[in-house]
C-alpha positions, -999 to +999 in steps of 0.1 A: +211-133+279+207-101+299+239-089+289+229-092+256+194-073+263+216-046+281+233-043+250+211-039+225+191-015+248+221+009+250+239+004+213+226+023+179+223-004+156+201+009+130+185-032+117+177-031+156+161+000+157+136-013+126+127-038+145+124-022+172+096+008+154+082-022+136+072-046+164+067-022+191+040+001+168+020-034+166+027-047+205+026-011+225-012-011+224-012-045+245+017-035+265-003+003+272-034-020+281-018-038+307+004-011+326-024+012+329-047-010+342-024-038+360+004-022+364-005+016+376-034+009+396-007-011+414+016+019+416-006+042+424-013+024+463+023+023+466+024+053+498-015+056+494-022+071+533-051+089+542-051+114+513-055+083+486-057+112+462-021+111+461+007+089+471+043+088+476+049+095+443+025+121+434+035+158+444+009+183+449+018+216+432-016+231+439-051+233+436-059+202+410-024+202+403+007+174+408+039+159+397+025+125+386+057+105+389+034+070+388+027+079+349+069+079+348+068+048+363+044+030+343+055+046+307+087+027+321+076-004+326+060-005+294+089+010+273+110-023+294+082-050+283+083-038+250+119-037+246+125-071+263+098-088+235+113-074+209+144-086+225+138-120+230+113-123+204+130-113+172+167-105+183+175-136+202+163-158+176+178-140+152+215-136+167+208-181+169+202-182+126+228-161+122+252-182+145+241-213+129+246-201+092+281-190+100+286-224+118+275-240+082+300-225+061+329-223+080+323-268+083+316-267+045+349-247+044+369-271+072+357-297+046+371-283+013+401-277+032+408-307+045+402-324+012+428-302-003+452-314+025+442-351+024+445-347-015+480-329-013+491-362+009+486-388-011+499-371-041+530-364-012+534-399-008+527-417-038+558-395-052+539-372-070+542-331-066+510-325-087+486-305-068+447-316-062+439-289-084+468-293-109+453-327-114+416-313-116+426-291-143+450-318-163+417-339-162+402-319-179+421-304-206+428-337-214+397-352-249+379-384-237+392-420-241+384-435-278+385-403-297 
């Protein structure tokens, strides 16, 4: 499943992108609240030393200015959560439904072929060379008995 998730993230399939936009837009508020209120405080505590204003992931540039890598890390976590939910809730079930439908179609085709093979073998064993298709056409063209 993780290999499929990696492929989903790295390829540019239009259907996957459309699904991601719609579901992502609906789901982003929840994930953003989670990352800002749960993940961000935890990330801010990483490397917080005596000067609690700056941690390892905050690089001071001057008075009241800094590069906040914590925000970038939180945004990346936010993205991965949204992408994982979209993949596992929508893409995986969609693929399984497609595979199941393909198996049903192939089973029906296989059954049809096996029926034709059986009819051909029966025709050969009885000494006639008529195929099942020829027999069907002959039966359809003959008028009903008694008329």
